[in-house]
C-alpha positions as a printed NumPy array, in Angstrom:
array([[225.157, -36.273, -33.999],
       [225.046, -32.491, -33.615],
       [227.63 , -30.193, -35.145],
       [229.472, -28.14 , -32.523],
       [231.882, -25.207, -32.467],
       [235.468, -25.146, -31.105],
       [234.167, -23.329, -28.003],
       [232.167, -26.455, -27.141],
       [234.389, -29.279, -28.354],
       [236.566, -29.596, -25.218],
       [234.1  , -28.529, -22.508],
       [232.981, -32.048, -21.529],
       [236.556, -33.322, -21.223],
       [237.744, -30.207, -19.399],
       [235.01 , -30.416, -16.761],
       [235.313, -34.18 , -16.293],
       [239.07 , -33.891, -15.74 ],
       [238.79 , -31.023, -13.265],
       [237.859, -30.712,  -9.603],
       [235.032, -28.401,  -8.622],
       [236.079, -25.289,  -6.733],
       [232.855, -25.359,  -4.718],
       [229.726, -27.527,  -4.598],
       [226.437, -26.006,  -3.464],
       [223.514, -28.294,  -2.602],
       [219.985, -26.953,  -3.003],
       [216.647, -28.827,  -2.964],
       [218.063, -32.101,  -4.248],
       [220.298, -30.412,  -6.856],
       [224.049, -29.856,  -6.72 ],
       [225.722, -26.841,  -8.342],
       [229.449, -27.253,  -9.024],
       [231.731, -24.332,  -9.904],
       [234.646, -24.729, -12.345],
       [237.205, -22.282, -13.737],
       [238.637, -23.897, -16.868],
       [240.673, -22.272, -19.649],
       [238.673, -19.313, -20.949],
       [235.353, -20.001, -19.164],
       [233.878, -20.083, -15.682],
       [231.176, -22.758, -15.406],
       [228.292, -23.512, -13.077],
       [227.37 , -27.184, -13.58 ],
       [223.907, -28.164, -12.337],
       [223.572, -31.821, -11.37 ],
       [219.956, -32.972, -11.125],
       [218.171, -35.601,  -9.108],
       [218.683, -38.187, -11.872],
       [222.349, -37.193, -12.314],
       [221.533, -35.126, -15.408],
       [224.116, -32.371, -15.929],
       [223.843, -28.961, -17.558],
       [226.683, -26.435, -17.732],
       [226.145, -22.669, -17.581],
       [228.971, -20.397, -18.729],
       [228.87 , -17.56 , -16.194],
       [231.913, -15.749, -17.632],
       [234.086, -15.821, -20.763],
       [237.72 , -14.649, -20.652],
       [237.959, -13.097, -24.131],
       [241.005, -14.945, -25.528],
       [242.622, -15.054, -22.108],
       [242.671, -17.224, -18.963],
       [241.114, -16.64 , -15.567],
       [243.013, -16.017, -12.372],
       [240.883, -16.45 ,  -9.254],
       [241.359, -13.516,  -6.891],
       [238.772, -14.371,  -4.245],
       [235.853, -16.662,  -3.433],
       [233.481, -15.585,  -0.661],
       [230.651, -17.741,   0.641],
       [227.84 , -16.494,   2.863],
       [224.427, -17.784,   3.814],
       [222.755, -15.795,   1.029],
       [225.233, -15.826,  -1.858],
       [228.585, -16.887,  -3.237],
       [230.85 , -14.27 ,  -4.828],
       [233.75 , -15.085,  -7.159],
       [236.251, -12.431,  -8.217],
       [238.262, -13.197, -11.349],
       [240.97 , -11.419, -13.299],
       [242.432, -11.712, -16.792],
       [244.872,  -9.639, -18.829],
       [241.809,  -7.894, -20.321],
       [239.893,  -6.936, -17.188],
       [238.164,  -7.912, -13.934],
       [235.046, -10.057, -13.454],
       [232.754, -10.573, -10.491],
       [230.157, -13.369, -10.37 ],
       [227.414, -13.463,  -7.751],
       [225.5  , -16.733,  -7.304],
       [222.4  , -17.04 ,  -5.163],
       [219.111, -18.923,  -4.837],
       [216.289, -16.353,  -4.516],
       [213.603, -18.839,  -3.432],
       [214.547, -20.397,  -0.099],
       [212.645, -23.633,  -0.754],
       [213.587, -23.919,  -4.434],
       [216.617, -24.765,  -6.567],
       [216.036, -21.664,  -8.711],
       [219.548, -20.516,  -9.612],
       [220.48 , -16.871, -10.175],
       [223.891, -15.713, -11.329],
       [224.964, -12.178, -12.222],
       [228.282, -11.282, -13.838],
       [229.934,  -7.86 , -14.059],
       [233.003,  -6.957, -16.1  ],
       [235.413,  -3.994, -15.987],
       [237.815,  -3.639, -18.913],
       [241.334,  -2.286, -18.357],
       [241.241,  -0.485, -21.729],
       [238.532,   0.166, -24.337],
       [237.863,  -3.074, -26.226],
       [235.788,  -4.4  , -29.088],
       [234.037,  -7.732, -28.461],
       [233.422,  -9.333, -31.885],
       [232.444, -12.755, -30.504],
       [230.827, -14.314, -27.441],
       [229.852, -17.988, -27.013],
       [226.448, -19.175, -25.791],
       [226.139, -19.954, -22.103],
       [224.181, -23.254, -21.853],
       [225.55 , -26.7  , -22.727],
       [224.001, -30.091, -21.868],
       [226.581, -32.569, -20.571],
       [226.704, -36.366, -20.502],
       [227.923, -38.835, -17.87 ],
       [230.088, -40.69 , -20.347],
       [230.21 , -39.447, -23.901],
       [230.185, -36.304, -25.966],
       [228.053, -33.153, -25.971],
       [227.34 , -33.578, -29.663],
       [225.443, -36.807, -28.869],
       [222.885, -35.109, -26.618],
       [219.354, -34.482, -27.888],
       [216.811, -31.875, -26.996],
       [214.076, -29.591, -28.22 ],
       [213.716, -25.82 , -27.831],
       [210.065, -24.912, -27.229],
       [210.458, -21.148, -26.742],
       [213.36 , -18.837, -27.501],
       [213.782, -15.101, -27.915],
       [212.551, -13.543, -31.148],
       [213.552,  -9.935, -31.785],
       [213.462,  -7.971, -28.543],
       [210.981, -10.185, -26.716],
       [211.834, -11.603, -23.29 ],
       [215.312, -13.043, -22.97 ],
       [214.094, -16.518, -22.168],
       [214.566, -20.048, -23.382],
       [212.404, -23.067, -22.521],
       [213.754, -26.445, -23.644],
       [213.501, -30.176, -23.006],
       [216.518, -32.463, -22.893],
       [215.648, -35.894, -24.255],
       [219.089, -37.538, -24.125],
       [221.018, -38.645, -22.102],
       [218.656, -37.804, -19.195],
       [215.225, -36.274, -19.486],
       [214.7  , -32.866, -17.911],
       [213.557, -29.333, -18.716],
       [215.349, -25.98 , -18.614],
       [213.608, -22.66 , -18.072],
       [216.208, -19.921, -18.555],
       [215.521, -16.207, -18.124],
       [218.092, -13.508, -18.863],
       [217.106, -10.217, -17.228],
       [217.874,  -8.009, -20.216],
       [217.063,  -4.825, -18.285],
       [220.418,  -5.253, -16.545],
       [222.274,  -5.016, -19.868],
       [220.952,  -1.538, -20.707],
       [224.157,   0.236, -19.644],
       [226.234,  -2.132, -21.774],
       [224.02 ,  -1.547, -24.831],
       [223.969,   2.215, -24.294],
       [227.765,   2.346, -24.111],
       [228.364,   0.082, -27.132],
       [225.35 ,   1.125, -29.261],
       [224.179,  -2.499, -29.4  ],
       [220.855,  -4.284, -28.896],
       [219.83 ,  -7.302, -26.835],
       [217.535,  -8.491, -29.628],
       [217.995, -12.156, -30.627],
       [220.538, -12.77 , -27.855],
       [218.804, -15.727, -26.135],
       [218.319, -18.608, -28.57 ],
       [220.843, -20.846, -30.34 ],
       [221.031, -24.226, -32.065],
       [221.235, -27.46 , -30.112],
       [223.396, -28.175, -28.188],
       [224.844, -24.621, -27.975],
       [221.982, -22.59 , -26.605],
       [221.224, -19.734, -24.243],
       [222.529, -16.18 , -24.024],
       [225.19 , -14.538, -26.171],
       [226.414, -11.074, -25.175],
       [225.785,  -8.526, -27.975],
       [228.974,  -8.183, -29.984],
       [230.599,  -4.789, -30.404],
       [231.901,  -4.012, -33.862],
       [232.09 ,  -0.224, -34.049],
       [231.731,   1.202, -30.539],
       [234.169,  -0.251, -27.952],
       [233.25 ,  -1.103, -24.396],
       [234.71 ,   1.731, -22.279],
       [237.449,   1.077, -19.753],
       [237.258,   1.541, -16.007],
       [233.529,   1.002, -15.515],
       [231.612,  -2.038, -14.246],
       [229.071,  -3.389, -16.727],
       [226.611,  -6.198, -16.053],
       [227.147,  -8.705, -18.854],
       [224.814, -11.453, -17.629],
       [221.901, -11.614, -15.152],
       [220.438, -15.1  , -15.494],
       [217.759, -17.114, -13.694],
       [217.605, -20.886, -14.222],
       [214.869, -23.318, -13.204],
       [215.414, -27.01 , -13.911],
       [212.631, -29.571, -14.115],
       [212.943, -33.269, -13.322],
       [210.944, -34.564, -16.271],
       [209.898, -33.593, -19.751],
       [206.303, -33.706, -20.941],
       [205.214, -34.373, -24.501],
       [201.627, -33.194, -24.044],
       [201.384, -29.665, -25.556],
       [199.04 , -28.359, -22.869],
       [201.254, -29.667, -20.048],
       [204.304, -28.004, -21.575],
       [202.418, -24.722, -21.826],
       [201.281, -25.011, -18.213],
       [204.866, -25.669, -17.064],
       [205.996, -22.649, -19.052],
       [203.412, -20.335, -17.458],
       [204.114, -21.546, -13.918],
       [207.884, -21.219, -14.379],
       [207.521, -17.728, -15.833],
       [205.324, -16.643, -12.916],
       [207.835, -17.98 , -10.386],
       [210.678, -16.001, -11.944],
       [208.482, -12.94 , -12.498],
       [207.964, -12.62 ,  -8.736],
       [211.714, -12.36 ,  -8.232],
       [213.104, -10.235, -11.058],
       [213.329,  -6.475, -10.45 ],
       [210.444,  -4.606, -12.076],
       [210.149,  -0.884, -12.862],
       [207.811,   1.344, -10.902],
       [204.596,   2.393, -12.602],
       [203.318,   5.941, -12.85 ],
       [199.779,   7.25 , -12.877],
       [198.37 ,   8.653, -16.125],
       [195.174,  10.694, -16.097],
       [193.034,   8.577, -18.419],
       [190.005,  10.757, -17.709],
       [191.812,  13.71 , -19.243],
       [193.173,  11.587, -22.113],
       [189.634,  10.446, -22.971],
       [188.313,  13.996, -23.194],
       [191.242,  15.158, -25.313],
       [190.729,  12.151, -27.578],
       [187.067,  12.988, -28.141],
       [187.883,  16.606, -28.889],
       [190.602,  15.661, -31.375],
       [188.392,  13.094, -33.101],
       [185.518,  15.516, -33.467],
       [187.546,  18.415, -34.822],
       [190.579,  16.987, -36.629],
       [189.672,  16.485, -40.28 ],
       [192.632,  14.159, -40.815],
       [190.775,  11.486, -38.83 ],
       [187.821,  11.363, -41.227],
       [186.749,  10.824, -44.782],
       [183.268,  11.039, -46.289],
       [181.46 ,   8.803, -48.751],
       [177.984,   9.693, -49.988],
       [177.695,  12.274, -47.222],
       [178.441,   9.793, -44.42 ],
       [181.581,  10.192, -42.249],
       [183.978,   7.306, -41.716],
       [187.15 ,   7.139, -39.658],
       [190.415,   6.726, -41.536],
       [192.592,   3.879, -40.332],
       [195.594,   6.228, -40.289],
       [195.721,   9.97 , -39.891],
       [195.37 ,  11.802, -43.214],
       [195.214,   8.601, -45.271],
       [192.486,   9.546, -47.742],
       [193.475,   7.012, -50.4  ],
       [192.541,   3.823, -48.544],
       [188.788,   3.111, -48.43 ],
       [186.976,   3.   , -45.097],
       [187.214,  -0.278, -43.158],
       [184.566,  -1.879, -40.95 ],
       [187.07 ,  -2.909, -38.277],
       [188.285,   0.674, -37.879],
       [184.828,   2.085, -37.131],
       [184.006,  -0.649, -34.629],
       [187.421,  -0.585, -32.957],
       [186.549,   2.918, -31.763],
       [182.763,   2.677, -31.412],
       [182.685,  -0.405, -29.162],
       [184.886,   0.963, -26.333],
       [183.303,   4.413, -26.812],
       [179.882,   2.954, -25.982],
       [181.38 ,   1.442, -22.813],
       [182.769,   4.848, -21.897],
       [179.425,   6.56 , -22.583],
       [177.706,   4.128, -20.233],
       [180.325,   4.769, -17.534],
       [180.059,   8.528, -17.928],
       [176.257,   8.582, -18.348],
       [176.68 ,  10.808, -21.406],
       [176.394,  10.38 , -25.168],
       [178.608,  11.9  , -27.832],
       [177.866,  12.922, -31.388],
       [180.931,  10.921, -32.328],
       [179.27 ,   7.591, -31.531],
       [176.247,   8.362, -33.69 ],
       [178.522,   9.377, -36.563],
       [180.229,   6.   , -36.301],
       [176.947,   4.053, -36.073],
       [175.447,   5.772, -39.101],
       [177.68 ,   4.18 , -41.685],
       [177.89 ,   0.619, -40.343],
       [175.003,  -0.776, -42.408],
       [176.844,   0.277, -45.575],
       [179.519,  -2.357, -44.975],
       [176.978,  -5.13 , -45.561],
       [177.275,  -6.752, -48.988],
       [173.861,  -8.266, -49.931],
       [175.458, -10.303, -52.708],
       [177.677, -12.202, -50.27 ],
       [175.316, -11.741, -47.308],
       [177.894, -10.538, -44.826],
       [179.624,  -7.375, -43.747],
       [182.967,  -6.949, -45.502],
       [186.286,  -5.369, -44.682],
       [186.175,  -2.567, -47.231],
       [183.244,  -0.243, -47.835],
       [181.56 ,  -1.808, -50.904],
       [180.852,   1.621, -52.431],
       [184.619,   2.207, -52.658],
       [185.854,  -1.163, -53.909],
       [187.037,   0.478, -57.131],
       [189.454,   2.634, -55.087],
       [191.434,  -0.331, -53.76 ],
       [194.885,  -0.057, -55.334],
       [195.986,  -3.722, -54.94 ],
       [199.288,  -2.467, -53.458],
       [199.078,  -5.126, -50.744],
       [197.674,  -8.651, -50.8  ],
       [194.599,  -7.701, -48.795],
       [193.816,  -4.498, -50.714],
       [191.472,  -6.248, -53.122],
       [187.711,  -6.284, -52.853],
       [187.418, -10.082, -52.957],
       [190.4  , -10.887, -50.72 ],
       [189.594, -11.667, -47.082],
       [192.172, -11.934, -44.335],
       [190.721, -14.751, -42.216],
       [190.793, -13.006, -38.839],
       [189.318,  -9.854, -40.365],
       [185.895, -11.345, -41.087],
       [185.431, -12.248, -37.425],
       [186.829,  -9.177, -35.722],
       [184.176,  -6.609, -36.759],
       [181.427,  -9.129, -36.052],
       [182.777,  -9.737, -32.535],
       [182.473,  -6.016, -31.818],
       [179.047,  -5.86 , -33.447],
       [177.904,  -8.765, -31.283],
       [179.116,  -6.96 , -28.174],
       [177.136,  -3.89 , -29.215],
       [174.102,  -6.062, -29.942],
       [174.234,  -7.667, -26.49 ],
       [174.36 ,  -4.14 , -25.055],
       [171.088,  -3.376, -26.868],
       [172.04 ,  -1.939, -30.274],
       [169.379,  -3.271, -32.692],
       [171.233,  -2.206, -35.847],
       [174.284,  -4.113, -34.658],
       [172.102,  -7.124, -33.89 ],
       [170.674,  -7.112, -37.421],
       [174.132,  -6.905, -38.988],
       [175.411,  -9.804, -36.9  ],
       [172.434, -12.063, -37.55 ],
       [172.405, -11.227, -41.259],
       [176.125, -12.124, -41.504],
       [176.557, -15.089, -39.169],
       [175.378, -17.777, -41.601],
       [178.055, -16.749, -44.094],
       [180.691, -16.958, -41.364],
       [179.52 , -20.477, -40.488],
       [179.568, -21.428, -44.169],
       [183.196, -20.285, -44.391],
       [184.087, -22.281, -41.249],
       [182.572, -25.428, -42.73 ],
       [184.321, -24.863, -46.046],
       [187.728, -24.647, -44.354],
       [186.902, -27.383, -41.827],
       [187.627, -24.894, -39.037],
       [191.248, -24.44 , -40.225],
       [191.547, -21.036, -41.829],
       [194.181, -19.97 , -44.382],
       [195.736, -16.502, -44.347],
       [193.875, -15.071, -47.371],
       [190.953, -16.415, -49.365],
       [188.484, -15.211, -51.978],
       [185.357, -14.168, -50.105],
       [183.094, -14.953, -53.064],
       [184.458, -18.389, -54.017],
       [186.449, -19.493, -50.907],
       [189.423, -20.096, -53.183],
       [192.587, -20.049, -51.05 ],
       [194.896, -17.201, -52.056],
       [197.571, -17.687, -49.383],
       [197.383, -20.873, -47.363],
       [200.217, -20.543, -44.826],
       [201.983, -17.803, -42.887],
       [205.301, -19.513, -43.726],
       [205.917, -22.782, -45.598],
       [204.96 , -25.678, -43.339],
       [203.581, -23.477, -40.541],
       [199.88 , -23.532, -41.405],
       [197.407, -20.683, -41.619],
       [196.03 , -18.329, -38.972],
       [195.948, -20.837, -36.129],
       [194.1  , -18.719, -33.568],
       [191.177, -17.889, -35.869],
       [189.222, -20.98 , -34.658],
       [189.32 , -19.373, -31.199],
       [188.146, -15.994, -32.518],
       [185.36 , -17.827, -34.388],
       [184.407, -19.677, -31.186],
       [184.32 , -16.358, -29.338],
       [181.975, -14.914, -31.962],
       [179.744, -17.986, -31.832],
       [179.483, -17.745, -28.047],
       [178.505, -14.076, -28.294],
       [175.784, -14.923, -30.814],
       [174.702, -17.816, -28.56 ],
       [174.212, -15.347, -25.7  ],
       [172.36 , -13.011, -28.047],
       [169.962, -15.613, -29.468],
       [170.05 , -18.537, -26.975],
       [170.25 , -20.872, -30.014],
       [172.34 , -23.932, -29.169],
       [173.666, -24.357, -32.71 ],
       [176.064, -21.487, -32.083],
       [177.377, -23.188, -28.942],
       [177.91 , -26.344, -30.996],
       [179.834, -24.35 , -33.596],
       [182.037, -22.876, -30.872],
       [182.916, -26.354, -29.627],
       [183.701, -27.678, -33.103],
       [186.124, -24.828, -33.712],
       [187.724, -25.075, -30.271],
       [188.681, -28.694, -30.88 ],
       [191.046, -27.545, -33.636],
       [193.22 , -25.757, -31.075],
       [193.989, -28.532, -28.591],
       [197.249, -29.696, -30.227],
       [198.662, -26.318, -31.281],
       [200.843, -25.803, -28.21 ],
       [203.047, -22.713, -28.341],
       [202.287, -22.298, -32.059],
       [198.668, -21.274, -31.407],
       [199.545, -17.568, -31.623],
       [198.996, -15.77 , -34.928],
       [197.802, -12.317, -33.869],
       [197.82 , -11.193, -30.248],
       [194.266,  -9.863, -29.889],
       [192.747, -12.907, -31.588],
       [194.751, -15.239, -29.352],
       [193.284, -13.301, -26.423],
       [189.749, -13.786, -27.793],
       [190.549, -17.497, -28.096],
       [191.641, -17.753, -24.453],
       [188.39 , -16.171, -23.285],
       [186.239, -18.369, -25.528],
       [187.928, -21.537, -24.279],
       [187.576, -20.517, -20.644],
       [183.881, -19.844, -21.228],
       [183.437, -23.202, -22.956],
       [185.038, -24.86 , -19.94 ],
       [182.599, -23.102, -17.615],
       [179.633, -24.162, -19.771],
       [180.654, -27.761, -20.517],
       [183.025, -28.594, -17.61 ],
       [185.35 , -30.22 , -20.175],
       [188.874, -29.739, -18.838],
       [190.418, -29.804, -22.32 ],
       [189.001, -26.326, -22.964],
       [190.571, -24.89 , -19.819],
       [193.925, -26.442, -20.692],
       [193.686, -25.167, -24.269],
       [193.029, -21.68 , -22.915],
       [196.389, -22.021, -21.167],
       [197.962, -22.697, -24.57 ],
       [196.575, -19.387, -25.792],
       [197.971, -17.581, -22.77 ],
       [201.373, -19.232, -23.183],
       [201.331, -18.032, -26.802],
       [200.692, -14.495, -25.571],
       [203.358, -14.625, -22.865],
       [205.836, -16.044, -25.354],
       [205.442, -12.77 , -27.271],
       [205.927, -10.252, -24.474],
       [208.905,  -8.095, -23.54 ],
       [209.536,  -8.833, -19.873],
       [212.346,  -6.345, -19.524],
       [212.648,  -2.562, -19.556],
       [214.826,  -1.153, -22.322],
       [216.783,   1.78 , -20.921],
       [219.109,   2.398, -23.842],
       [218.707,   4.318, -27.071],
       [215.214,   5.732, -27.539],
       [213.915,   3.163, -25.05 ],
       [215.084,   5.424, -22.215],
       [212.188,   7.754, -22.96 ],
       [209.327,   5.507, -21.894],
       [208.452,   2.466, -19.801],
       [208.305,  -0.517, -22.152],
       [208.243,  -3.319, -19.572],
       [205.703,  -6.103, -20.27 ],
       [204.899,  -4.924, -23.807],
       [203.269,  -7.443, -26.142],
       [204.009,  -7.865, -29.837],
       [201.109,  -8.122, -32.304],
       [202.55 , -10.937, -34.456],
       [205.127, -13.705, -33.984],
       [207.689, -11.898, -36.097],
       [206.651,  -8.266, -35.574],
       [209.662,  -5.989, -34.919],
       [207.554,  -3.494, -32.941],
       [204.69 ,  -3.379, -30.454],
       [201.382,  -1.952, -31.7  ],
       [198.905,   0.262, -29.892],
       [195.581,  -1.291, -30.871],
       [196.633,  -4.902, -30.327],
       [198.07 ,  -3.969, -26.927],
       [194.767,  -2.373, -25.946],
       [192.734,  -5.394, -27.033],
       [195.038,  -7.841, -25.258],
       [194.633,  -5.704, -22.131],
       [190.831,  -5.926, -22.333],
       [190.811,  -9.663, -23.096],
       [193.158, -10.528, -20.223],
       [191.145,  -8.332, -17.87 ],
       [187.985, -10.168, -18.947],
       [189.756, -13.526, -18.545],
       [190.402, -12.687, -14.894],
       [186.786, -11.635, -14.362],
       [185.559, -14.871, -15.967],
       [188.003, -16.895, -13.875],
       [187.2  , -15.371, -10.487],
       [185.408, -18.579,  -9.427],
       [187.582, -20.987, -11.457],
       [190.611, -22.818, -10.07 ],
       [193.031, -21.595, -12.75 ],
       [196.803, -22.009, -12.695],
       [198.22 , -20.104,  -9.689],
       [200.816, -18.422, -11.905],
       [198.098, -16.761, -13.969],
       [196.91 , -14.86 , -10.911],
       [200.355, -13.261, -10.969],
       [200.934, -12.749, -14.691],
       [197.509, -11.55 , -15.855],
       [196.928,  -8.786, -13.267],
       [200.519,  -7.626, -13.675],
       [200.052,  -7.357, -17.429],
       [196.939,  -5.245, -16.799],
       [198.86 ,  -2.979, -14.405],
       [201.736,  -2.37 , -16.792],
       [199.486,  -1.946, -19.836],
       [197.678,   0.934, -18.133],
       [201.064,   2.44 , -17.321],
       [202.608,   1.792, -20.755],
       [199.963,   2.495, -23.411],
       [200.017,   6.318, -22.941],
       [203.515,   6.334, -24.418],
       [202.068,   5.502, -27.825],
       [200.722,   9.053, -27.944],
       [203.386,  11.145, -29.693],
       [202.73 ,  14.016, -27.287],
       [204.318,  11.825, -24.579],
       [207.52 ,  11.175, -26.561],
       [210.525,  13.337, -27.48 ],
       [210.171,  14.456, -31.08 ],
       [213.619,  13.173, -32.001],
       [212.498,   9.564, -31.478],
       [209.549,   9.864, -33.894],
       [210.252,   8.834, -37.478],
       [210.418,  11.574, -40.106],
       [209.359,   9.073, -42.762],
       [205.885,   7.551, -42.455],
       [204.517,   4.666, -44.495],
       [200.85 ,   5.741, -44.335],
       [199.382,   9.201, -43.834],
       [201.185,  11.613, -41.548],
       [201.952,  12.206, -37.879],
       [200.7  ,  15.155, -35.84 ],
       [202.589,  15.095, -32.565],
       [199.978,  17.047, -30.594],
       [197.075,  14.776, -31.622],
       [195.703,  12.27 , -29.1  ],
       [195.911,   9.347, -31.493],
       [198.587,   6.69 , -30.872],
       [201.471,   5.752, -33.075],
       [201.006,   2.361, -34.684],
       [204.493,   1.207, -33.765],
       [206.927,   1.541, -30.877],
       [210.418,   0.095, -31.278],
       [212.81 ,  -0.941, -28.543],
       [216.236,   0.674, -28.472],
       [217.775,   2.495, -31.383],
       [215.001,   2.565, -34.012],
       [212.637,   5.519, -34.315],
       [208.937,   4.922, -33.723],
       [205.909,   5.825, -35.82 ],
       [207.342,   4.441, -39.068],
       [203.993,   2.865, -39.982],
       [201.812,   5.835, -39.085],
       [199.454,   7.306, -36.51 ],
       [196.526,   4.944, -36.07 ],
       [193.101,   6.492, -35.662],
       [191.594,   3.093, -34.895],
       [193.748,   2.9  , -31.76 ],
       [192.161,   5.917, -30.075],
       [189.76 ,   3.711, -28.084],
       [192.347,   2.86 , -25.412],
       [191.121,   5.485, -22.926],
       [187.494,   4.526, -23.572],
       [188.301,   0.884, -22.743],
       [190.493,   1.52 , -19.697],
       [188.256,   3.942, -17.816],
       [185.218,   1.641, -17.314],
       [187.514,  -1.128, -16.072],
       [189.837,   0.811, -13.758],
       [187.846,   3.853, -12.564],
       [184.863,   3.666, -10.211],
       [182.641,   6.689,  -9.693],
       [181.345,   6.903,  -6.123],
       [179.649,  10.306,  -6.184],
       [180.242,  13.785,  -7.562],
       [183.285,  14.206,  -5.309],
       [184.981,  10.798,  -5.232],
       [186.328,   8.548,  -7.98 ],
       [188.485,   5.494,  -7.276],
       [191.26 ,   4.257,  -9.585],
       [192.75 ,   0.762,  -9.235],
       [195.35 ,  -0.599, -11.653],
       [194.491,  -4.285, -11.105],
       [191.449,  -6.328, -12.173],
       [188.638,  -5.855,  -9.675],
       [186.672,  -9.018,  -8.852],
       [183.785,  -7.21 ,  -7.137],
       [182.777,  -3.657,  -6.241],
       [179.865,  -2.786,  -3.94 ],
       [178.688,   0.528,  -2.521],
       [176.563,   0.794,   0.635],
       [175.761,   4.264,   1.926],
       [179.14 ,   5.856,   2.794],
       [181.121,   2.65 ,   2.352],
       [182.658,   0.917,  -0.637],
       [183.676,  -2.763,  -0.56 ],
       [186.186,  -3.984,  -3.167],
       [187.732,  -7.389,  -3.804],
       [191.004,  -7.244,  -5.713],
       [192.016, -10.068,  -8.012],
       [195.533, -11.437,  -8.283],
       [198.077, -12.841,  -5.823],
       [198.75 , -11.529,  -2.323],
       [202.51 , -11.447,  -2.952],
       [202.073,  -8.755,  -5.619],
       [201.209,  -5.088,  -5.156],
       [199.053,  -2.637,  -7.058],
       [197.939,   0.956,  -6.675],
       [194.697,   2.436,  -5.364],
       [194.118,   6.138,  -5.866],
       [191.2  ,   8.154,  -4.544],
       [190.544,  11.141,  -6.791],
       [188.844,  13.995,  -4.965],
       [187.059,  17.127,  -6.108],
       [186.887,  18.396,  -2.542],
       [188.676,  17.615,   0.704],
       [187.037,  14.828,   2.715],
       [188.613,  14.638,   6.171],
       [186.821,  11.475,   7.315],
       [188.147,   9.301,   4.473],
       [189.532,   5.944,   5.645],
       [190.916,   2.94 ,   3.722],
       [191.114,  -0.59 ,   5.135],
       [192.799,  -3.682,   3.671],
       [191.645,  -6.954,   5.226],
       [190.248,  -4.897,   8.153],
       [193.582,  -3.14 ,   8.818],
       [193.594,   0.624,   8.247],
       [196.096,   1.776,   5.645],
       [198.173,   4.929,   5.662],
       [198.412,   6.786,   2.38 ],
       [201.709,   6.86 ,   0.483],
       [201.073,  10.271,  -1.027],
       [198.419,  12.866,  -0.476],
       [197.429,  16.058,  -2.262],
       [194.271,  18.122,  -2.257],
       [193.022,  16.104,  -5.25 ],
       [194.43 ,  12.611,  -4.689],
       [195.261,  10.071,  -2.005],
       [197.44 ,   7.122,  -3.034],
       [197.68 ,   3.697,  -1.371],
       [199.608,   0.489,  -2.058],
       [197.443,  -2.599,  -1.786],
       [197.996,  -6.276,  -2.567],
       [196.371,  -8.809,  -4.818],
       [193.552, -10.865,  -3.256],
       [192.865,  -8.006,  -0.856],
       [189.467,  -7.067,   0.542],
       [189.288,  -3.284,   0.606],
       [186.858,  -1.081,   2.499],
       [186.711,   2.671,   1.927],
       [184.629,   4.798,   4.294],
       [183.932,   8.521,   4.451]])
């Protein structure tokens, strides 16, 4: 039996003893409306007579008086009044062929009020019995300021699933007025779950103004699945369905070509980005941090996308040679692998953090630099190839020692486990087997030796039962998704494809699918941000960039694979918003008053084209960790994927993944990935006026949205076939 609060104790009896004001039938479901005591309820009755109650309004220690109920073909509107203020509830079903429920509630107070308490808005009901006897499991709930969603299974009395999404963007005015946050508002403890309005303790809600206090979307499922991969697939498909419907902010174009050139200039001339050891330059991880020894990951995090940019631009930069020069010095011949810290500076490690010891290895960290080295090796870099092949046997030895289940920290010389689990009972770094598999597949492509493919499969098998818990660090979970998709394409074993969906559900569990327009969040578009760790309080520049590249590559790999339909919505949309959002990590794009005066590592130079490590949502200042030099590769990664050079006069920018791009004489043929219900942007950047320029989508000529002497802008759809002629 579950413990319940007084706000739940009488709900079952109250509803069962009352008559519904209205019943709405939709796709086999019935939605009954009740106004009882201090709450207005929408009770969903499913196909198996399962019942779930949704509290659409709470009367704040008062009772509701119904002023008006209006029904139309599209929506039902209920106007309520209490001694405290007025409420209006709008109920509609946005998908004509679906039972997807949407309800939005506004409130206008008669006088300024504090709201110190608000009950949760979802309660499972029984046919005969008590709410406290119901049973269920919450699979996903809001952590911090991630999406305001909850995904749960009801096990008793009737089996069904709930996918609940609170559009937190709508609450921005409320939070701005009351100086509150929507963080941790959608969760709860069974059976009292769902959304709780942020309480106001110091700043009252003003009188005389309408505030949206709930904007909820609910999708009910007829059955519950115990298979982890099936649950993850249901989650992704439900999220995609709701994503199509919720309002989304407009994107804006950022000149990544200019950002790339400014980045190169700043890297080459700003001494705070560099340190020297034995006459060789190395990038600092953070601006002006001269105390921490050079790290292998930092050099490669910049060099790898820079080489992609050089290839796109058909130019080379001194910067890339500076970065290549010192890579061999990270190899430790005693251990026979590259290491995190420059061996020549091990005596400078201050042991101030767990990983700042020469023998301590963070499990993901061994694989990450080698993944980038393998990418460079495949592109033809012989030094990178030597480093990878000289190190790979040690990596395999470590995998065998840990039986493909890595701890958090271990001694790199003895394999002694230093920290086994992220939290007690939660295991180690669960996505590292996927990062290892990704590395093995890269080495397999490099050498054609089947033993590396076998290693990739052995590691991948460790992931198949992880479910939503597969996520440890965002970029490594992205690597895992790509490795599993590739294994599916090689072996045709469906388990790998389904496990890749687990990785993607782990990523989309850790996104912010709402746009914070209160506090400092008003200063930048933060919609569809992704958090680097399960419990991270901020989003991070480098991890966002790497998730962007991995999800872009997932779409390219999947262009001929029958993947979940919802992924053709979610993945391209993430790409589109990442391109739009990442520039706001550069302090030059932010008001100075939202940048922290206190910095944990190094210092911040607001005119430098290096991103802040950390962006916070709402009232906290950003840049508290520092300005990360290793995150400067964003422009170098984005340009080769989103910009297409046609000739000296024409460059094309598209903010979606591009499945194919072909040029024939004065024609370009492009196939856009994604879903035809979604839109993206195509921009033609011009160095001279070309009067004969024409753009066709699926053989229909398009008119430009905007036109200047240097740019023509068009809206196109996913799945489109584009032809550009001049």
